[in-house]
PDB file as gemmi writes it, atoms N, CA and C in Angstrom:
CRYST1    1.000    1.000    1.000  90.00  90.00  90.00 P 1                      
ATOM      1  N   MET A   1     114.398  94.876  81.703  1.00  0.00           N  
ATOM      2  CA  MET A   1     113.669  95.229  81.470  1.00  0.00           C  
ATOM      3  C   MET A   1     113.162  96.206  83.264  1.00  0.00           C  
ATOM      4  N   ALA A   2     113.437  98.028  82.662  1.00  0.00           N  
ATOM      5  CA  ALA A   2     113.319  98.691  83.869  1.00  0.00           C  
ATOM      6  C   ALA A   2     111.941  98.626  84.427  1.00  0.00           C  
ATOM      7  N   ARG A   3     111.653  98.736  85.870  1.00  0.00           N  
ATOM      8  CA  ARG A   3     110.550  98.503  86.428  1.00  0.00           C  
ATOM      9  C   ARG A   3     110.511 100.460  87.115  1.00  0.00           C  
ATOM     10  N   ILE A   4     109.619 100.980  86.217  1.00  0.00           N  
ATOM     11  CA  ILE A   4     109.529 102.436  87.366  1.00  0.00           C  
ATOM     12  C   ILE A   4     108.241 102.903  87.758  1.00  0.00           C  
ATOM     13  N   ALA A   5     107.605 102.885  88.968  1.00  0.00           N  
ATOM     14  CA  ALA A   5     106.272 103.037  89.360  1.00  0.00           C  
ATOM     15  C   ALA A   5     105.555 101.563  89.336  1.00  0.00           C  
ATOM     16  N   GLY A   6     105.911 100.670  89.134  1.00  0.00           N  
ATOM     17  CA  GLY A   6     105.290  99.122  88.746  1.00  0.00           C  
ATOM     18  C   GLY A   6     105.136  98.866  87.815  1.00  0.00           C  
ATOM     19  N   ILE A   7     105.363  99.660  86.940  1.00  0.00           N  
ATOM     20  CA  ILE A   7     104.967  99.613  85.771  1.00  0.00           C  
ATOM     21  C   ILE A   7     106.574  98.520  84.410  1.00  0.00           C  
ATOM     22  N   ASN A   8     106.337  98.081  83.896  1.00  0.00           N  
ATOM     23  CA  ASN A   8     107.698  97.466  83.365  1.00  0.00           C  
ATOM     24  C   ASN A   8     107.903  98.496  81.950  1.00  0.00           C  
ATOM     25  N   VAL A   9     108.917  99.093  81.820  1.00  0.00           N  
ATOM     26  CA  VAL A   9     109.046 100.074  80.393  1.00  0.00           C  
ATOM     27  C   VAL A   9     109.777  99.572  79.491  1.00  0.00           C  
ATOM     28  N   ARG A  10     109.599  99.887  78.601  1.00  0.00           N  
ATOM     29  CA  ARG A  10     110.539  98.842  77.025  1.00  0.00           C  
ATOM     30  C   ARG A  10     111.643  99.296  77.249  1.00  0.00           C  
ATOM     31  N   PRO A  11     112.910  98.393  76.873  1.00  0.00           N  
ATOM     32  CA  PRO A  11     113.557  98.666  77.277  1.00  0.00           C  
ATOM     33  C   PRO A  11     114.440  99.767  75.690  1.00  0.00           C  
ATOM     34  N   ASN A  12     114.023  98.892  74.699  1.00  0.00           N  
ATOM     35  CA  ASN A  12     114.738  99.921  73.609  1.00  0.00           C  
ATOM     36  C   ASN A  12     114.124 101.054  73.113  1.00  0.00           C  
ATOM     37  N   ALA A  13     112.806 101.752  74.271  1.00  0.00           N  
ATOM     38  CA  ALA A  13     112.405 102.913  74.308  1.00  0.00           C  
ATOM     39  C   ALA A  13     113.105 104.213  74.739  1.00  0.00           C  
ATOM     40  N   HIS A  14     113.318 105.577  74.422  1.00  0.00           N  
ATOM     41  CA  HIS A  14     113.799 106.615  74.579  1.00  0.00           C  
ATOM     42  C   HIS A  14     113.347 107.159  76.016  1.00  0.00           C  
ATOM     43  N   LEU A  15     113.916 107.525  76.818  1.00  0.00           N  
ATOM     44  CA  LEU A  15     113.495 107.510  78.250  1.00  0.00           C  
ATOM     45  C   LEU A  15     112.290 108.161  78.448  1.00  0.00           C  
ATOM     46  N   GLU A  16     112.169 109.508  77.595  1.00  0.00           N  
ATOM     47  CA  GLU A  16     110.987 110.272  77.532  1.00  0.00           C  
ATOM     48  C   GLU A  16     109.831 109.709  77.328  1.00  0.00           C  
ATOM     49  N   ILE A  17     110.289 108.820  76.082  1.00  0.00           N  
ATOM     50  CA  ILE A  17     108.879 107.732  75.413  1.00  0.00           C  
ATOM     51  C   ILE A  17     108.491 106.871  76.737  1.00  0.00           C  
ATOM     52  N   GLY A  18     109.667 106.207  77.021  1.00  0.00           N  
ATOM     53  CA  GLY A  18     109.213 104.956  77.996  1.00  0.00           C  
ATOM     54  C   GLY A  18     108.664 105.308  79.488  1.00  0.00           C  
ATOM     55  N   LEU A  19     108.641 106.599  79.522  1.00  0.00           N  
ATOM     56  CA  LEU A  19     108.362 107.040  80.867  1.00  0.00           C  
ATOM     57  C   LEU A  19     106.119 107.387  80.844  1.00  0.00           C  
ATOM     58  N   THR A  20     106.402 107.476  79.592  1.00  0.00           N  
ATOM     59  CA  THR A  20     104.816 107.730  79.401  1.00  0.00           C  
ATOM     60  C   THR A  20     103.838 106.439  79.457  1.00  0.00           C  
ATOM     61  N   ALA A  21     104.811 105.115  79.559  1.00  0.00           N  
ATOM     62  CA  ALA A  21     103.831 103.871  79.665  1.00  0.00           C  
ATOM     63  C   ALA A  21     103.315 103.895  81.274  1.00  0.00           C  
ATOM     64  N   VAL A  22     103.537 104.814  81.944  1.00  0.00           N  
ATOM     65  CA  VAL A  22     102.859 105.207  83.220  1.00  0.00           C  
ATOM     66  C   VAL A  22     101.605 106.184  82.884  1.00  0.00           C  
ATOM     67  N   PHE A  23     101.210 105.413  83.918  1.00  0.00           N  
ATOM     68  CA  PHE A  23      99.940 106.647  83.387  1.00  0.00           C  
ATOM     69  C   PHE A  23      99.868 107.397  84.815  1.00  0.00           C  
ATOM     70  N   GLY A  24      99.502 108.471  83.794  1.00  0.00           N  
ATOM     71  CA  GLY A  24      99.543 110.337  84.692  1.00  0.00           C  
ATOM     72  C   GLY A  24     100.572 110.674  83.953  1.00  0.00           C  
ATOM     73  N   ILE A  25     101.683 109.793  83.317  1.00  0.00           N  
ATOM     74  CA  ILE A  25     102.867 110.845  82.899  1.00  0.00           C  
ATOM     75  C   ILE A  25     102.447 110.293  81.411  1.00  0.00           C  
ATOM     76  N   GLY A  26     102.512 111.879  80.767  1.00  0.00           N  
ATOM     77  CA  GLY A  26     102.529 112.080  79.454  1.00  0.00           C  
ATOM     78  C   GLY A  26     104.043 113.105  79.058  1.00  0.00           C  
ATOM     79  N   ARG A  27     103.412 112.936  77.950  1.00  0.00           N  
ATOM     80  CA  ARG A  27     105.669 113.694  77.221  1.00  0.00           C  
ATOM     81  C   ARG A  27     105.611 114.674  78.149  1.00  0.00           C  
ATOM     82  N   SER A  28     105.048 116.156  78.169  1.00  0.00           N  
ATOM     83  CA  SER A  28     105.629 117.206  78.567  1.00  0.00           C  
ATOM     84  C   SER A  28     106.380 116.632  80.608  1.00  0.00           C  
ATOM     85  N   LEU A  29     105.586 115.959  81.114  1.00  0.00           N  
ATOM     86  CA  LEU A  29     105.713 116.093  82.312  1.00  0.00           C  
ATOM     87  C   LEU A  29     107.260 114.305  82.416  1.00  0.00           C  
ATOM     88  N   ALA A  30     107.410 114.208  81.262  1.00  0.00           N  
ATOM     89  CA  ALA A  30     108.559 113.248  81.055  1.00  0.00           C  
ATOM     90  C   ALA A  30     109.489 114.081  81.077  1.00  0.00           C  
ATOM     91  N   ARG A  31     109.678 115.068  80.708  1.00  0.00           N  
ATOM     92  CA  ARG A  31     110.317 116.048  79.529  1.00  0.00           C  
ATOM     93  C   ARG A  31     111.067 116.573  81.310  1.00  0.00           C  
ATOM     94  N   LYS A  32     110.331 117.233  81.885  1.00  0.00           N  
ATOM     95  CA  LYS A  32     110.798 117.674  82.649  1.00  0.00           C  
ATOM     96  C   LYS A  32     111.392 117.008  83.971  1.00  0.00           C  
ATOM     97  N   ILE A  33     110.724 115.322  83.709  1.00  0.00           N  
ATOM     98  CA  ILE A  33     111.919 114.202  84.701  1.00  0.00           C  
ATOM     99  C   ILE A  33     112.645 114.250  84.230  1.00  0.00           C  
ATOM    100  N   CYS A  34     113.025 114.415  83.160  1.00  0.00           N  
ATOM    101  CA  CYS A  34     114.256 114.053  82.358  1.00  0.00           C  
ATOM    102  C   CYS A  34     115.260 114.603  82.703  1.00  0.00           C  
ATOM    103  N   LYS A  35     114.755 116.585  82.934  1.00  0.00           N  
ATOM    104  CA  LYS A  35     115.345 117.514  83.069  1.00  0.00           C  
ATOM    105  C   LYS A  35     115.869 117.704  84.672  1.00  0.00           C  
ATOM    106  N   ALA A  36     114.694 117.460  85.678  1.00  0.00           N  
ATOM    107  CA  ALA A  36     114.991 117.215  86.640  1.00  0.00           C  
ATOM    108  C   ALA A  36     116.114 116.285  87.189  1.00  0.00           C  
ATOM    109  N   VAL A  37     116.442 115.139  86.576  1.00  0.00           N  
ATOM    110  CA  VAL A  37     117.248 114.237  86.813  1.00  0.00           C  
ATOM    111  C   VAL A  37     118.956 114.374  85.893  1.00  0.00           C  
ATOM    112  N   GLU A  38     118.429 115.264  85.227  1.00  0.00           N  
ATOM    113  CA  GLU A  38     119.364 115.821  84.664  1.00  0.00           C  
ATOM    114  C   GLU A  38     120.214 114.510  83.347  1.00  0.00           C  
ATOM    115  N   ILE A  39     119.365 113.490  82.719  1.00  0.00           N  
ATOM    116  CA  ILE A  39     119.559 112.644  81.913  1.00  0.00           C  
ATOM    117  C   ILE A  39     118.780 113.456  80.597  1.00  0.00           C  
ATOM    118  N   LEU A  40     119.434 113.153  79.457  1.00  0.00           N  
ATOM    119  CA  LEU A  40     119.061 113.207  77.951  1.00  0.00           C  
ATOM    120  C   LEU A  40     117.874 112.507  77.719  1.00  0.00           C  
ATOM    121  N   PRO A  41     116.687 113.028  77.537  1.00  0.00           N  
ATOM    122  CA  PRO A  41     115.433 112.010  77.048  1.00  0.00           C  
ATOM    123  C   PRO A  41     115.679 111.799  76.078  1.00  0.00           C  
ATOM    124  N   THR A  42     116.912 111.446  75.323  1.00  0.00           N  
ATOM    125  CA  THR A  42     117.083 110.476  73.958  1.00  0.00           C  
ATOM    126  C   THR A  42     117.438 109.317  74.395  1.00  0.00           C  
ATOM    127  N   LYS A  43     118.181 109.309  75.235  1.00  0.00           N  
ATOM    128  CA  LYS A  43     118.963 108.106  76.029  1.00  0.00           C  
ATOM    129  C   LYS A  43     118.129 106.815  76.375  1.00  0.00           C  
ATOM    130  N   LYS A  44     118.565 105.701  75.995  1.00  0.00           N  
ATOM    131  CA  LYS A  44     117.662 104.902  75.774  1.00  0.00           C  
ATOM    132  C   LYS A  44     117.383 103.721  77.182  1.00  0.00           C  
ATOM    133  N   VAL A  45     116.245 103.924  77.589  1.00  0.00           N  
ATOM    134  CA  VAL A  45     116.277 102.711  79.107  1.00  0.00           C  
ATOM    135  C   VAL A  45     117.290 101.897  79.289  1.00  0.00           C  
ATOM    136  N   ALA A  46     117.169 100.943  78.612  1.00  0.00           N  
ATOM    137  CA  ALA A  46     118.112  99.738  78.891  1.00  0.00           C  
ATOM    138  C   ALA A  46     119.944 100.145  79.028  1.00  0.00           C  
ATOM    139  N   ASP A  47     120.355 101.358  78.441  1.00  0.00           N  
ATOM    140  CA  ASP A  47     121.259 102.309  78.390  1.00  0.00           C  
ATOM    141  C   ASP A  47     121.434 102.539  80.162  1.00  0.00           C  
ATOM    142  N   LEU A  48     120.622 102.940  80.928  1.00  0.00           N  
ATOM    143  CA  LEU A  48     120.697 103.991  82.172  1.00  0.00           C  
ATOM    144  C   LEU A  48     121.229 103.203  83.058  1.00  0.00           C  
ATOM    145  N   SER A  49     122.256 103.394  83.906  1.00  0.00           N  
ATOM    146  CA  SER A  49     122.731 102.800  85.014  1.00  0.00           C  
ATOM    147  C   SER A  49     121.853 102.707  86.234  1.00  0.00           C  
ATOM    148  N   GLU A  50     121.922 102.028  87.123  1.00  0.00           N  
ATOM    149  CA  GLU A  50     121.350 101.633  88.254  1.00  0.00           C  
ATOM    150  C   GLU A  50     121.248 102.956  89.010  1.00  0.00           C  
ATOM    151  N   ASP A  51     121.966 103.905  89.014  1.00  0.00           N  
ATOM    152  CA  ASP A  51     121.884 104.791  90.122  1.00  0.00           C  
ATOM    153  C   ASP A  51     121.299 105.922  88.711  1.00  0.00           C  
ATOM    154  N   GLU A  52     121.042 106.099  87.446  1.00  0.00           N  
ATOM    155  CA  GLU A  52     119.973 107.007  87.157  1.00  0.00           C  
ATOM    156  C   GLU A  52     118.832 106.624  87.351  1.00  0.00           C  
ATOM    157  N   LEU A  53     118.483 105.084  86.836  1.00  0.00           N  
ATOM    158  CA  LEU A  53     117.040 104.752  87.202  1.00  0.00           C  
ATOM    159  C   LEU A  53     116.711 105.203  88.776  1.00  0.00           C  
ATOM    160  N   THR A  54     117.247 105.109  89.696  1.00  0.00           N  
ATOM    161  CA  THR A  54     117.227 105.375  90.950  1.00  0.00           C  
ATOM    162  C   THR A  54     116.818 106.549  90.949  1.00  0.00           C  
ATOM    163  N   GLN A  55     117.371 107.709  90.615  1.00  0.00           N  
ATOM    164  CA  GLN A  55     117.097 108.569  90.216  1.00  0.00           C  
ATOM    165  C   GLN A  55     115.675 109.318  89.742  1.00  0.00           C  
ATOM    166  N   VAL A  56     115.683 108.488  88.665  1.00  0.00           N  
ATOM    167  CA  VAL A  56     114.399 108.599  88.040  1.00  0.00           C  
ATOM    168  C   VAL A  56     113.208 108.026  88.871  1.00  0.00           C  
ATOM    169  N   ARG A  57     113.059 107.016  89.389  1.00  0.00           N  
ATOM    170  CA  ARG A  57     112.239 106.465  90.111  1.00  0.00           C  
ATOM    171  C   ARG A  57     111.801 107.436  91.372  1.00  0.00           C  
ATOM    172  N   GLY A  58     112.802 108.036  91.698  1.00  0.00           N  
ATOM    173  CA  GLY A  58     112.385 109.321  93.038  1.00  0.00           C  
ATOM    174  C   GLY A  58     111.872 110.511  92.613  1.00  0.00           C  
ATOM    175  N   ALA A  59     112.381 110.949  91.204  1.00  0.00           N  
ATOM    176  CA  ALA A  59     111.088 112.453  90.137  1.00  0.00           C  
ATOM    177  C   ALA A  59     110.291 111.676  90.256  1.00  0.00           C  
ATOM    178  N   VAL A  60     110.044 110.587  89.883  1.00  0.00           N  
ATOM    179  CA  VAL A  60     108.724 109.912  89.710  1.00  0.00           C  
ATOM    180  C   VAL A  60     107.887 109.695  90.414  1.00  0.00           C  
ATOM    181  N   GLY A  61     108.232 108.951  92.083  1.00  0.00           N  
ATOM    182  CA  GLY A  61     107.572 109.506  92.979  1.00  0.00           C  
ATOM    183  C   GLY A  61     107.178 110.511  93.706  1.00  0.00           C  
ATOM    184  N   GLN A  62     107.210 111.897  93.192  1.00  0.00           N  
ATOM    185  CA  GLN A  62     106.870 112.941  93.208  1.00  0.00           C  
ATOM    186  C   GLN A  62     105.713 113.235  93.079  1.00  0.00           C  
ATOM    187  N   TYR A  63     105.077 112.778  92.186  1.00  0.00           N  
ATOM    188  CA  TYR A  63     103.891 112.886  91.254  1.00  0.00           C  
ATOM    189  C   TYR A  63     102.417 112.112  91.359  1.00  0.00           C  
ATOM    190  N   THR A  64     101.799 112.808  91.272  1.00  0.00           N  
ATOM    191  CA  THR A  64     100.530 111.375  91.918  1.00  0.00           C  
ATOM    192  C   THR A  64     100.346 110.840  90.387  1.00  0.00           C  
ATOM    193  N   ILE A  65     100.938 109.293  90.737  1.00  0.00           N  
ATOM    194  CA  ILE A  65     100.127 108.781  89.440  1.00  0.00           C  
ATOM    195  C   ILE A  65     100.056 106.986  89.692  1.00  0.00           C  
ATOM    196  N   GLU A  66      99.596 106.137  88.720  1.00  0.00           N  
ATOM    197  CA  GLU A  66      98.764 104.711  88.868  1.00  0.00           C  
ATOM    198  C   GLU A  66      97.741 104.941  89.322  1.00  0.00           C  
ATOM    199  N   GLY A  67      97.313 104.199  90.772  1.00  0.00           N  
ATOM    200  CA  GLY A  67      96.627 103.872  91.464  1.00  0.00           C  
ATOM    201  C   GLY A  67      96.060 104.951  92.273  1.00  0.00           C  
ATOM    202  N   ASP A  68      96.696 105.777  92.912  1.00  0.00           N  
ATOM    203  CA  ASP A  68      96.500 106.817  93.326  1.00  0.00           C  
ATOM    204  C   ASP A  68      95.535 107.875  92.270  1.00  0.00           C  
ATOM    205  N   LEU A  69      95.906 108.019  90.960  1.00  0.00           N  
ATOM    206  CA  LEU A  69      95.733 109.160  90.299  1.00  0.00           C  
ATOM    207  C   LEU A  69      94.235 108.223  89.491  1.00  0.00           C  
ATOM    208  N   ARG A  70      94.148 106.889  89.419  1.00  0.00           N  
ATOM    209  CA  ARG A  70      92.935 106.812  88.780  1.00  0.00           C  
ATOM    210  C   ARG A  70      92.171 106.414  89.954  1.00  0.00           C  
ATOM    211  N   ARG A  71      92.460 106.489  91.298  1.00  0.00           N  
ATOM    212  CA  ARG A  71      91.653 106.592  92.163  1.00  0.00           C  
ATOM    213  C   ARG A  71      90.926 107.625  92.639  1.00  0.00           C  
ATOM    214  N   GLU A  72      91.610 108.979  92.690  1.00  0.00           N  
ATOM    215  CA  GLU A  72      91.496 110.412  92.518  1.00  0.00           C  
ATOM    216  C   GLU A  72      90.607 110.649  91.912  1.00  0.00           C  
ATOM    217  N   ILE A  73      90.275 110.223  90.487  1.00  0.00           N  
ATOM    218  CA  ILE A  73      89.865 110.248  88.977  1.00  0.00           C  
ATOM    219  C   ILE A  73      88.112 109.999  89.569  1.00  0.00           C  
ATOM    220  N   SER A  74      88.488 108.954  89.880  1.00  0.00           N  
ATOM    221  CA  SER A  74      87.063 108.042  90.106  1.00  0.00           C  
ATOM    222  C   SER A  74      86.515 108.643  91.252  1.00  0.00           C  
ATOM    223  N   MET A  75      87.058 109.350  92.391  1.00  0.00           N  
ATOM    224  CA  MET A  75      86.666 109.876  93.558  1.00  0.00           C  
ATOM    225  C   MET A  75      85.911 111.020  93.291  1.00  0.00           C  
ATOM    226  N   ASN A  76      86.537 111.632  92.053  1.00  0.00           N  
ATOM    227  CA  ASN A  76      86.069 113.233  91.447  1.00  0.00           C  
ATOM    228  C   ASN A  76      84.725 112.757  90.866  1.00  0.00           C  
ATOM    229  N   ILE A  77      84.684 111.793  90.009  1.00  0.00           N  
ATOM    230  CA  ILE A  77      83.279 111.644  89.399  1.00  0.00           C  
ATOM    231  C   ILE A  77      81.930 111.253  90.386  1.00  0.00           C  
ATOM    232  N   LYS A  78      82.316 110.513  91.135  1.00  0.00           N  
ATOM    233  CA  LYS A  78      81.583 110.036  92.140  1.00  0.00           C  
ATOM    234  C   LYS A  78      80.742 110.660  92.645  1.00  0.00           C  
ATOM    235  N   ARG A  79      81.647 112.107  93.596  1.00  0.00           N  
ATOM    236  CA  ARG A  79      81.707 113.060  94.236  1.00  0.00           C  
ATOM    237  C   ARG A  79      80.132 113.801  93.187  1.00  0.00           C  
ATOM    238  N   LYS A  80      80.694 113.864  92.197  1.00  0.00           N  
ATOM    239  CA  LYS A  80      80.157 114.934  91.028  1.00  0.00           C  
ATOM    240  C   LYS A  80      78.788 114.083  90.761  1.00  0.00           C  
ATOM    241  N   MET A  81      78.528 112.972  90.589  1.00  0.00           N  
ATOM    242  CA  MET A  81      77.737 112.461  90.462  1.00  0.00           C  
ATOM    243  C   MET A  81      76.579 112.496  92.127  1.00  0.00           C  
ATOM    244  N   ASP A  82      76.963 112.390  93.315  1.00  0.00           N  
ATOM    245  CA  ASP A  82      76.566 112.228  94.547  1.00  0.00           C  
ATOM    246  C   ASP A  82      75.805 113.325  94.498  1.00  0.00           C  
ATOM    247  N   ILE A  83      76.254 114.843  94.022  1.00  0.00           N  
ATOM    248  CA  ILE A  83      75.731 116.222  94.410  1.00  0.00           C  
ATOM    249  C   ILE A  83      75.154 116.422  93.098  1.00  0.00           C  
ATOM    250  N   GLY A  84      75.433 116.191  92.597  1.00  0.00           N  
ATOM    251  CA  GLY A  84      73.706 116.337  90.790  1.00  0.00           C  
ATOM    252  C   GLY A  84      74.391 117.216  89.931  1.00  0.00           C  
ATOM    253  N   CYS A  85      75.664 117.595  89.908  1.00  0.00           N  
ATOM    254  CA  CYS A  85      75.726 118.825  89.577  1.00  0.00           C  
ATOM    255  C   CYS A  85      75.760 117.849  87.721  1.00  0.00           C  
ATOM    256  N   TYR A  86      75.941 119.280  86.721  1.00  0.00           N  
ATOM    257  CA  TYR A  86      75.395 118.424  85.426  1.00  0.00           C  
ATOM    258  C   TYR A  86      76.496 118.045  85.002  1.00  0.00           C  
ATOM    259  N   GLN A  87      77.561 117.646  85.164  1.00  0.00           N  
ATOM    260  CA  GLN A  87      78.635 116.559  84.769  1.00  0.00           C  
ATOM    261  C   GLN A  87      78.749 115.278  85.224  1.00  0.00           C  
ATOM    262  N   GLY A  88      78.103 115.304  86.426  1.00  0.00           N  
ATOM    263  CA  GLY A  88      77.321 114.281  87.352  1.00  0.00           C  
ATOM    264  C   GLY A  88      76.637 113.667  86.858  1.00  0.00           C  
ATOM    265  N   VAL A  89      75.199 114.498  86.328  1.00  0.00           N  
ATOM    266  CA  VAL A  89      74.254 113.488  85.476  1.00  0.00           C  
ATOM    267  C   VAL A  89      74.470 113.234  84.294  1.00  0.00           C  
ATOM    268  N   ARG A  90      75.598 113.910  83.434  1.00  0.00           N  
ATOM    269  CA  ARG A  90      76.089 113.469  82.546  1.00  0.00           C  
ATOM    270  C   ARG A  90      76.448 111.664  82.595  1.00  0.00           C  
ATOM    271  N   HIS A  91      77.708 111.914  83.944  1.00  0.00           N  
ATOM    272  CA  HIS A  91      78.150 110.503  83.940  1.00  0.00           C  
ATOM    273  C   HIS A  91      77.503 109.524  83.905  1.00  0.00           C  
ATOM    274  N   ARG A  92      76.184 109.969  85.161  1.00  0.00           N  
ATOM    275  CA  ARG A  92      75.302 108.995  85.162  1.00  0.00           C  
ATOM    276  C   ARG A  92      74.391 108.580  84.199  1.00  0.00           C  
ATOM    277  N   ARG A  93      74.013 109.612  83.376  1.00  0.00           N  
ATOM    278  CA  ARG A  93      73.326 108.886  82.024  1.00  0.00           C  
ATOM    279  C   ARG A  93      73.963 108.454  80.930  1.00  0.00           C  
ATOM    280  N   GLY A  94      75.285 108.303  81.037  1.00  0.00           N  
ATOM    281  CA  GLY A  94      76.406 107.666  80.182  1.00  0.00           C  
ATOM    282  C   GLY A  94      76.341 108.736  79.320  1.00  0.00           C  
ATOM    283  N   LEU A  95      76.388 109.837  78.927  1.00  0.00           N  
ATOM    284  CA  LEU A  95      76.266 111.101  78.086  1.00  0.00           C  
ATOM    285  C   LEU A  95      77.788 111.718  78.557  1.00  0.00           C  
ATOM    286  N   PRO A  96      77.746 112.572  76.743  1.00  0.00           N  
ATOM    287  CA  PRO A  96      79.259 113.051  76.442  1.00  0.00           C  
ATOM    288  C   PRO A  96      79.057 114.249  77.641  1.00  0.00           C  
ATOM    289  N   VAL A  97      80.354 114.349  78.361  1.00  0.00           N  
ATOM    290  CA  VAL A  97      80.244 114.958  79.532  1.00  0.00           C  
ATOM    291  C   VAL A  97      80.811 116.811  79.549  1.00  0.00           C  
ATOM    292  N   HIS A  98      81.764 116.775  78.184  1.00  0.00           N  
ATOM    293  CA  HIS A  98      82.185 117.855  77.966  1.00  0.00           C  
ATOM    294  C   HIS A  98      81.418 118.637  77.078  1.00  0.00           C  
ATOM    295  N   GLY A  99      80.565 119.136  76.286  1.00  0.00           N  
ATOM    296  CA  GLY A  99      79.626 119.927  75.693  1.00  0.00           C  
ATOM    297  C   GLY A  99      79.599 119.290  74.455  1.00  0.00           C  
ATOM    298  N   GLN A 100      79.826 118.027  74.003  1.00  0.00           N  
ATOM    299  CA  GLN A 100      79.896 117.555  72.663  1.00  0.00           C  
ATOM    300  C   GLN A 100      78.460 117.599  72.015  1.00  0.00           C  
ATOM    301  N   ARG A 101      78.094 117.506  70.903  1.00  0.00           N  
ATOM    302  CA  ARG A 101      76.818 116.927  70.319  1.00  0.00           C  
ATOM    303  C   ARG A 101      76.361 115.949  69.994  1.00  0.00           C  
ATOM    304  N   THR A 102      75.260 115.447  70.663  1.00  0.00           N  
ATOM    305  CA  THR A 102      74.954 114.256  70.465  1.00  0.00           C  
ATOM    306  C   THR A 102      73.809 113.673  69.631  1.00  0.00           C  
ATOM    307  N   HIS A 103      73.352 114.744  68.757  1.00  0.00           N  
ATOM    308  CA  HIS A 103      72.331 114.675  68.078  1.00  0.00           C  
ATOM    309  C   HIS A 103      73.085 113.625  66.870  1.00  0.00           C  
ATOM    310  N   THR A 104      74.163 113.707  66.066  1.00  0.00           N  
ATOM    311  CA  THR A 104      74.476 112.602  65.394  1.00  0.00           C  
ATOM    312  C   THR A 104      75.885 112.296  66.392  1.00  0.00           C  
ATOM    313  N   ASN A 105      76.649 111.486  66.104  1.00  0.00           N  
ATOM    314  CA  ASN A 105      78.024 111.733  66.453  1.00  0.00           C  
ATOM    315  C   ASN A 105      77.789 110.556  68.283  1.00  0.00           C  
ATOM    316  N   ALA A 106      79.073 110.807  69.208  1.00  0.00           N  
ATOM    317  CA  ALA A 106      78.710 110.398  70.474  1.00  0.00           C  
ATOM    318  C   ALA A 106      78.561 108.979  70.480  1.00  0.00           C  
ATOM    319  N   ARG A 107      78.601 107.956  69.715  1.00  0.00           N  
ATOM    320  CA  ARG A 107      78.234 106.565  69.609  1.00  0.00           C  
ATOM    321  C   ARG A 107      79.595 105.654  70.988  1.00  0.00           C  
ATOM    322  N   THR A 108      80.116 106.215  71.069  1.00  0.00           N  
ATOM    323  CA  THR A 108      81.247 105.901  72.075  1.00  0.00           C  
ATOM    324  C   THR A 108      80.277 105.626  73.383  1.00  0.00           C  
ATOM    325  N   ARG A 109      79.957 106.740  73.650  1.00  0.00           N  
ATOM    326  CA  ARG A 109      79.474 107.160  74.968  1.00  0.00           C  
ATOM    327  C   ARG A 109      77.999 106.880  74.989  1.00  0.00           C  
ATOM    328  N   LYS A 110      76.923 106.758  73.803  1.00  0.00           N  
ATOM    329  CA  LYS A 110      76.135 106.074  74.348  1.00  0.00           C  
ATOM    330  C   LYS A 110      75.267 104.915  73.952  1.00  0.00           C  
ATOM    331  N   GLY A 111      76.594 104.353  73.318  1.00  0.00           N  
ATOM    332  CA  GLY A 111      76.551 102.783  73.295  1.00  0.00           C  
ATOM    333  C   GLY A 111      75.744 102.385  71.426  1.00  0.00           C  
ATOM    334  N   LYS A 112      75.862 101.334  71.544  1.00  0.00           N  
ATOM    335  CA  LYS A 112      75.049 101.062  70.211  1.00  0.00           C  
ATOM    336  C   LYS A 112      73.660 101.403  70.111  1.00  0.00           C  
ATOM    337  N   LYS A 113      73.548 101.966  68.744  1.00  0.00           N  
ATOM    338  CA  LYS A 113      71.917 102.041  68.439  1.00  0.00           C  
ATOM    339  C   LYS A 113      70.705 101.447  68.398  1.00  0.00           C  
ATOM    340  N   GLY A 114      70.230 101.745  69.211  1.00  0.00           N  
ATOM    341  CA  GLY A 114      68.484 100.854  68.822  1.00  0.00           C  
ATOM    342  C   GLY A 114      67.833 101.087  68.109  1.00  0.00           C  
ATOM    343  N   LYS A 115      67.096  99.869  67.862  1.00  0.00           N  
ATOM    344  CA  LYS A 115      65.701 100.307  66.917  1.00  0.00           C  
ATOM    345  C   LYS A 115      64.730 100.743  67.569  1.00  0.00           C  
TER     346      LYS A 115                                                      
END                                                                             
């Protein structure tokens, strides 16, 4: 099992799909990483040599991922809550932040319906 950025990547997955297990890496960024290290995105993770894995780890290390990204996102939310902007108020109240309707729906953000 290959470890990339502290995450165990499934060995039977294609490299492009396996990289998406890392928080902050989606399909498009995974394709960019594969292109940068010149490895086919359809190559299985188990078939990668140790040198190729080292190259992939180096390319992944250039981006903000996992713990650093989670910390950055939570700090952005806290900052918005502290300054009292509209998005911060919505976060504080536990309501949808991006303009979705709340008359119906929004149960995930609002919680169970009370009587």
